[in-house]
N, C-alpha and C positions, 0 to 999 in steps of 0.2 A: 504494500500500500504506500503510495507516495503523495506528497504535496509539494515537493520542490520543483521549481521551474527556473529557467534562465541560468544564472551563474551562481557559484557559491561553493563553499567547502563540502557541504553535505552532498550537493549535486555531483561534485567531482568524485568523491569517494564512492558514491552510488554507481556512477558510470564504471569505475574500475572493478567494483564488485560484480556488476552484471556481466561485463565482458569476460572477467576471469572465471566466473561460474559457468558461463556458456561454453568455454573451452574445456571444462571438466565434465560436460555432459548434462548440465542443468538447462532446462528450458525456463527462462525467466520472463514473466509477463508483468508489466507495470499496470497497476490498477489505481488511477487517481481517485482521491476521495474528497476533493474540493472542486477545483476548476475542471469541468468536463467529466464530472463523476457520473458513472452509469447509474441506472435505477437500482434500488435496493435488491430487487429480484436478480438483476444481472450481477451485482456484487456477490450475492449468495451463491449463484451458479458458478461464478469464477472461483469462489472459495472452495466449492465442492470439487471442482476439477483439479485444484492444486493439492499437493501433498504437504506443503508447509507454507505459512503466510509470514512474511517479514514486513515489519513497519520500519520505514526509512528514518523515522525519528520518534522520540518518545512523547510526542504530544498527540495531535489529531490522528496521525496515521496509526499510532498505538491503540487509540480508542477503537478505531475501525477494525484493525487486525485482530485484536483480542476478542472483540465481540463476534466477528465473522468466524473466527477459528472455533469459538465455543459453539456457535450455531451449526457449523459444518463438521464439527468434531475433528478438527485438524490442529496440529501444534502451531504455536505462534512464537515469533521472535521479535523483540523490541530492541532497536538499535539506539543506544544512549550516546550522544555525541558530546555535548557540553557538560560542564559541572553543574548539575541540576540544582543543588542547594543554593549556589550563588546566583543562578539565573532566577530562581523563584524569589530569593531575597530582594534582588534588584527590582523585580516586577511588583513587589509588595503583595504576593499571592496570598489569598485568604486560606484559613485553616480548612475550610470546606473543600476548596480546590485541591489542596495538598492531600486531604483524605481521599478524594476521588482518584488522584494519581497513584497513591499507594495501592488502592484497590485494583486498579488496572494492572500495575506492575506485578502484584501478587498472583494475578491470574494468567500472566504470560508464561509460556512454557520455558522460555529462555530470555535472559537479558544480556545483551552484548555491549560492553562499554568500549569506547574508542581509546581509552587510556586508563591507567591506574588512577589518575586524578579524577576522571569521571566516575570510576568505580567507587572511590572513597566518598565522593560527593553524593552519589546515589544512596550509599549506606546511611549517610547523615539524614537524608530525607526519609528513609525507611525506618529510622530509629524510633522505637516505641510502637512499631507496628509488627505484625507477623510477617517478617521479611521472607522473600523467596529463599528456598534452600540454597546453600552455598554452591552446590553443583549446577544450579540453574543461573549462576552469575559468572560471566567470563570477561576477560579483557583481550581484545584484538586491536592492536594499535594500527592507526592509519599508515599507509605506505608512503614512501618518498619516491614519487614518480611524476613525470611530466613528459608529454610527447616531445621527442627531439632532445631530451636531456642527456641521452647517452651518446649523442653525436659530437664529434670534435669540430667545433666551429673554428673559424680563422681567429688568430690571436687579436685581441683588442689593440688598437694603435696606442702607442705610448702617449700619455697625457698627464698633465699635472693635476687635472680635476679628479677628485675622489667622489664618485657618484654613489649615493646610498639610495635605497628604495623602500617604499612601504606599499603594501597591497592589502586592501580591505575596505570595509564600510567605514565611512566617516560618521561614526555614531558614538554616543557617550561611553559605551563599554569598551570600545577600541581606543579611546583616549588620544586621538590624533593630534589634539592641540599640544600635547606634551612634546611632540616632535619639534615644535618651533623653538622653544627655549633650548632644547638639546642642540639644535643646529647652530644657534647663536654661540654656544659654548665650544663648538668645534672649529678647527682652522678654516680660514676663508676659502681654502681650496675644496672644502666639502660642499657638495650640492645634494639636495634631497628631491627625489622624484616620487610623488604621491599618485598612485594608481587606484582610483576608487571615487565613489560619490556617496552622498548621504546628507543627513540633516545638518551636519557641522561644516559643510563646504563653505557656506557664507562666512562663518566664524573663522575658518582657516584663511580665507582671502583677506578678511579684515585684519586679523591679528598678525598675518605674515606679509603685510604690504611692503615693509622694508626689505625682506628677504626676496620677495618677488621682483622688486625693483633692482636688486643687486644681481639677479639671475641665479640665486642660490636655491630658490624654492620653485619647483615645477609641479603644478596641479594639473594632472592629465585627465581627470575625470574617469568615468568607467570605460574600460577598453579590454579587449582580449589580452590575456596574459599568456606569454609563451616562454620557451626556454631562452629566447633572445632577450626578452624583457629582463629576466634575472641576470643574465650574463653581462649586461651592460653596467651592472652595479658591482661595487667592491663588497657590499654587505647589504642584507635586507634587515630592516629594523621592525620590531614589534613592541608595542607599549600598552597592550590590553590590560584591562582590570582583571579579566579572567578569560580562560580558553579551555576547550576540551582537549584537543590535540591538533593544533592549527595546521591546515594544509599549506598555508603560505610558507611557513617555516620548512615543511617537508619538501615542497616543490623547489624552494631555494636551494636546499641541500642536494636535491636530485640533480640540480644544474651546476653543482660544485661551488656554490656561493654561500658563505657563512651567514648565519642568522643571529643577530644580536637582540636581546630581549630583556624586559623587566623580569624579575625573578618570581614569576607566578608559578604555582605548582606544576602546571602542564609543561612549562619550558624547563623547569628544573628536572622533571622526569626525562625529557628529551635530551637535554644538553649537559646535565649536571655531572655525569661521569666522564664523558668524552671531551666536552668543550666548556668547562666551567668559566673560562675567561670571557666567554661571550655573554654571560649573564651579569646584569647590573647588580650592584650590591643592595640597592633598594629601588623603589619605583619613582625616584625623583629624576627630572631631566638631567641633572648634573651627573648622577650615577650612570644614566644611560649613555651620556656623552663619553664618560670614562671607559665604559665597556666597548663602545665603538672604537675608541682610540687603541685599547688593548688588542682588539681584534685586528685592526689595520696594521699594528706594529708586530704582530705575531710572525714568526718565521714561516715562510711559505710552505716548507716541508711539514712543519708541525701542524699548520692549519689544514693542509691537504690530508694528512694522516687522520685527523679528527673527522673530516668530511667522509673519507673512505669508510671508516668504522661506522659512522651514523647511517650511511647509505646501506651498508651490509645489514645493520640491525633493523632496517625498515624496508625490506625487499617486498615487492608486489607479490611474488610467488608465495612467500610466507603468509601474507595477509589473506590471499585467496584460499590457500590450503587450510588455514585455521577456520575460515568460514565454512568451507566444504565439510570439514570434520564436525562442526557444530550441527549443521543441517543434516548430515548423514546420521549422526547419533539420534536426532529427533525422529527420523524415519525408522530407525531400528527400534526405538521405544514403542512405536506404533505397530511393530511387527511386520513392517513392509520389507525390511532388510535392505541390503545394498544392491545397487545396480549390478547385474551379472552379465557382463559382456555386451556385445553390440546388438544381440537379438532383442533385448528389452528396450522399450521406448525410453525417451529422455525423462529425467526426473522433472517434475513440475514444481517450480518455485515461484509463487506469486509475490513479488515485492510490492506491497501496497503502501505507498508513501503519499501522504496528503500534501498537496502543493499549496503553499501560501506565500506568494511573492512578497507579502508585506511583513513577514516575520523572519524567522531564524536564517533562512538561506539566501536572503536578498543581499548579495555582496556587490557593492558598487565597483569593486575592482576585479571581480571574478572569483574571489575567495572570501570565506568567512572566518 
């Protein structure tokens, strides 16, 4: 069940999951539950044809997937991307709504979290409720992948300009305004390219007038992000208040470009062991500027070694294999067993993700 449309981190990971599962013999069908949603009868019929229902996020798609799975007597999987506890706190969610979410998650056959950070946050939400059994909770980290990332591009021409990049929504939780004082604290040779749009675009233009006039700040708006986008930068910068396991950072790493970030739990999880120098000591612009300078001053061989290890830890093949194992176990529980050779038809996996372009997945830069 899906609700994502356009661009965004959830949409990106969903694409990689669908294509990867298809290569492993799964037949994946998207069932939208918001825009273009079929009739309830058609949804129920689709659920009956499927062997397992997957919700692409833990809100509206989860409600639909769990309900349809119950009616059709099929297993359901809810994909938890962001740190739910922090998201609900930021939104001022009522106790009634939190109680409803707990009920939905308790009835899912499996909850898959995009990071240990998301897993821990989910447990905080479920505290005090009859939580799902531990075997029904798992972590499958997002992959570091981007089309063209593995190709060797021509070397960038020598230049004194040190280009930095930011990709994402210009929204309060992404804290893009923090980038402006950070940039002012960096050497004049540093320039910042912001790819994305959102409610804070006007504030970025207003607060960054001096940097725009100096040619140090470039606000590109929403545009397609490619390997070339990242490779034009010396580093990608994140300054979010919270994240689940950001695809912006993973895509940057896939392209061989380091990612500097505020020390939020998700980025500590991603970088803390292999690249601690890229983490700011706190969430202030000054600390972020210092982390950028540490990254830029790092020996190229040391920086590349960290990137190589991070790429290895976030392989697409491992991501797809982990999902395949989760879905196969659910089929085994139902007594359907594993696919036996080419004579048996493809496994039916209906990914039902509700699309809501106004919420979680609307990334102005192509990623959330």
